[in-house]
N, C-alpha and C positions, 0 to 999 in steps of 0.2 A: 569415489564415497565409500566409504565403509557401509555396511548393513546396518548398524546404529543410527547412523547420519540419515539412511532414506527411509529408515522406519520413523524418525523425527520427521521429516519432512513430510511424510504421508500423514501424519497423525496432528501437524500444526494447527489445524481450525478447529479440532477435538479439545486438544490441550487449551486452545485459547479460551472455547467455552468454560472450561472448568477454573480458568483463572479470571474468568470474567466475576464468577460468583466471589472470588477475594477481592476483586477491584469493587463491584458492588457495595460488598461489606463493610469496606474501608470508606468508603464516599460519602462526604459529608458536602452533600451539592445545596445551590441556592440558586434560585430564578437568574441571579445575576450571571453567576459563573457558568451554568448551564448555557445561557447565552450567549457567552463569549467562547465558550467550547464549542458551539455551533458554528459562529461564523468563521473559526478556524478550523473546523471540522470541512464546511464548506467549500475554503479553497483546496483540502486535499482531496474531496469527492471532485469539485471540477479537474482537477488532473489528473482523478484515474478515470473519468468520462472520457476526457481528451485524449488520453493516450490509448483507451480502449476501443477507439475508433478510428485508430491507425492499427493496431493489433492483429496480425495475422497468424495465430497459433499454428504452429506446427506446419504451416503452408511457405513462408518465407520470411528471412531476414528483414524485420521492419527497422528502418534504420532514417525515417522522415517523421515528421511531426515532433513532437516532444521527445522521440527517440534518438532526435538527432544534439540532442543536450544532454540526455541520461541515459545510458542502458535500461536503467529501471524507473521509468515516470512513474509504473502504478506502485512500487512499492514505497518510492518518493512521497506519492500521494496517502499511501498507507502511514508512513511515520507524521505525514501532517493530523491525518486522522487521529492516531494515537497520541499526540498533542492536544489534541481539541479535545478529544476524553478524558485526559490526564488532567487539564485545565476544567472541566466541567465537572469533574468528580470532587475537588477542591481537597484533595487528600495527596500530600506528599507521596503516603504508602502506596495509593492507588497509582500514582504517575510514576512512581519507582517500577511497580509491578509493570505497568505497560511498556516503560523504556525498555527494561531488562528483558521482556519479553520480545518486543521488536528486534533488539539489538541482537540477540542470540539466535533468533530463529531465521529472520532474513537474513542475515550475514551467511548461516548455512546454507537458505534457500538460493540465495544470489550465486555462489561458488557453487550449487550445484547445476543450477540452470546455466551459466558459463559453460562448463564442460560439456552439457548436452547440444549446446548452439555451436560450440566448437567441432564436436563431433559430425553435428548436421551440416552447417555451413564451411568448415575447415578456414581457409584462406582467409575469405570472405570477412568471416567473423574477427578474423585476427586482426585484419586491418581495421574493423568497425572498434573493435576492442582498445585501439590505440589511439582511436581519432575520438573516442567519446568516455567520458569517466563512467565507471560503475554505478556512483548512486548521487553524489550531490553535482548539479547541472553545469555545464561550461554556458557562458553568458550567448556567445555567438554559435549559431546551429552549425557542425559539422556537415561537409559538403562531403560525401561518399562516390566515389566513383560509380557510374550506372547504376545510382539509387532511385533516379525519376524523382518526380515532384510529389507525388503520395498527397492524398489526401483525407481528411477526416470522413467519416462512413457512418451515421447513425445507424445502420443496418448491422455494421461490423460492431458497433457499442452495444445494441440488441444481442448479437450472435454470441459475444463475449459474456453474457449476462452481468454486465456492471451494475445493473439498476438493483443488485444485491448488496451490494455495499453500501448505496446510499439507505435502503430499506433497515439494514443491521445498524446503521448509525442512527436512524429515527426510532429504533426501538431502546438502543443503549439512551439516549437523551430521554425519552418516555419514560424509562424505567429510572433515571437519575432524578425526574421530577417527582414522580412518585414516593421514592425515598425521600425525598427532601418534605414531601409534603407528609408522610407518615410520620417523621420525626417531628414535624411541627405541630401535633397533636398533640 
């Protein structure tokens, strides 16, 4: 990956904060849309939480649980969160910003991580990548040789700091309700 792409990947969260200002600026939320967006986002948060309970970053190649359906369940959960946020804003401009940001940033991030996982796990990762799609999940779980059962761990969920995604989403929804209230005056 180029140096520019590496910098982009490293600064993606900070860039997201800057774009959040524009997303909120163009937002035209109502309590109904915030509620619908919250319900959609809850699905994304659930998927992220489920995936985080399986993920052992930098320790081993995770191929069980949601990782047997998609190689990137955390990012799929994030995409669902972005969809929920777009609905909650009730703004096509905000939705377009979120969609564009997600598509550009996470396509780069996923490809970068693919290279890192291949370097770290070699043929095991190559076999996994051949059996499990990058983003859109397969219906049935892939059965990887020697994968073991694997199970969800709430301790692993906490270790991966996944609660931060839920907190961030709640803050966004709260900000949208504040915007709605201020505009209603």
